[in-house]
C-alpha positions, 0 to 999 in steps of 0.5 A: 173971787180971789184965787185959793192959795196953794199949799207949799211945802218943801219936798216933791211935787208932781206938776201938770199944765196944758195948752189953752183948749188942749192945743198944742204948745210944742210945734218943733223940736226947738220948742221942746229944747226952749222949754228945757232950757227955761227950766234949766235956767229957772233951776239955777235961779230957784234951786229945784231938781227934776226927777222925771218929766214928759213933754207931750204936744199939748201938755207936760208932766214934771216931778220936781223937788223944791228946797224953798217954798217957791213953787208958785214963783218958779212955775210962773216963771217958767210958764210965762217965759215959755209963753212969751217965747211961743207967742213971739215965735208963732206971732199969736196973742192971748194965753198959751196955757189952759189955766194955772198949773196943777200940783200934787204934793207927795205927802209920802215918798212911797208913791215916787216909783209909781209916779215916775212910772205913770209919767214915763209911760205917758207917750206909750199910753198915747201910742207915740212910741212902744217902749220906755226910752224911745220918746225923745222928750221924756227923761227916760230917753238918755239919748234925746236931743235935749242932752246935746249941745242945744241945752246949755246944761242939764244939771237940773235932772237927777237920775237917782230914782230913775236909775233904780226902776224897772220899766218892764210893765205898765202900772198894774191894778195895785199901782193904779189904785195907789196912783188914784189915792195920791191924786185924790188925797186932799190936805189943809195947812194948820199951824204950819202943819200939813194934815190930810183933810177928814174925808166925810161918808158918801151918804152925807153928800147926797142929802136933800139939800144937794142936787145930784150933780153938785153932790157928785162934784163935791164928793169928787172934789173932796177926794173920792174917785169916780168909781167910788161914787158910781158904785154908791150910786150904781152908775159906771165911772163913765157916767159919773165923769159925764155928770161931773163934767156938765155940772162944771160946764154949767158953773162955768156958764153961770159964772161967766153970766154973773161976772157980766152982771146978769144977777144984778139983784144978787151978791157979786159972789153969789154961787150957782148952787145959791141960785138954783138951776130954775132961776139960772135958766130963766135969766139965761133965757131972758138976758143970755147972748144966743151962743149962751142960750144955745150952750144952755140947751146942750147943758140942761136939755130941751125938755127942762129949758122949755118947762122954765120958759113956759112957766116963767117967760111966755106970759111976760109981755116984756119979752115978746121978742125973745119968746118969739125967737126962742119958740122959732129957733129952739122950740120949732113953733110956727107962731107970730108975736100975737101969740104971746100977747094972748098967753095968760099969766097962770099965777095972776089968773089964780090970784084973780080967781081967789080974790073974787 
């Protein structure tokens, strides 16, 4: 499926990107310096300024301001150049980044100070340092290595906002709420004007047509917080987060198998919601690789997997070998292949009974 186009407007953006599988992307001081140098070079080419940044071992945060609609191309340039450097230096192959960078457009500049505070406090929250200014790879550290001769120029850095801020305390409750609002607001571009998407009531997500997990996923995607969804459902925000994570893993597994062609009788763009969990599990048990089936048990649970297996596979004589493997490995049954030759198709038996 084609990627969704980013909305690009001139102004401030909060950018995050992580290493693939959350692996480290900076292994030495030289790596941090190289990334900053690449950003400086890109700044001269694409005309953006950095107002806050923090480079952690496996991810980075940037607060930048663009003067042209070129966010995607400039970030692609930075990530690609650093990936080439890193892979060459450490003699590795494959993607360095977890995926496309995440970006949030600052629709209201009143969020700027809260966002800068959030970015600069990252090392303290991670228990790496105790005070602002101690971590060498955040913009608040004026004596850091990146201000030495190793980085040819730091003209990309604009301290106008940082200098006027107080970092005496971490984000308070009001600031955290403000940050959550910023991170969860959704926009759409209509007639070249950026507008906030209409937010539907939570009740509308949990109708009969949606499973609870897909409803949670859609509500979170449309801007509701985990806490708001949890309060509506009577669940903790941790429980909501876990449900949403498992749902995303199910969708990812489904899309992996769909792209392999397992659902050949359906449209190539068919979704997990279109197929439904029952049919998905049936096809997974029939045609999935061992590791995929194992993951399916982790995501759906042994009870549900066994229910689908008994209903859809055990009486199908075309899958005797598959059934034998599932019975012995996953369900702990001490049976032989003859067991499945004798299993009757309940639906067929019922039709015969009705016809007699």
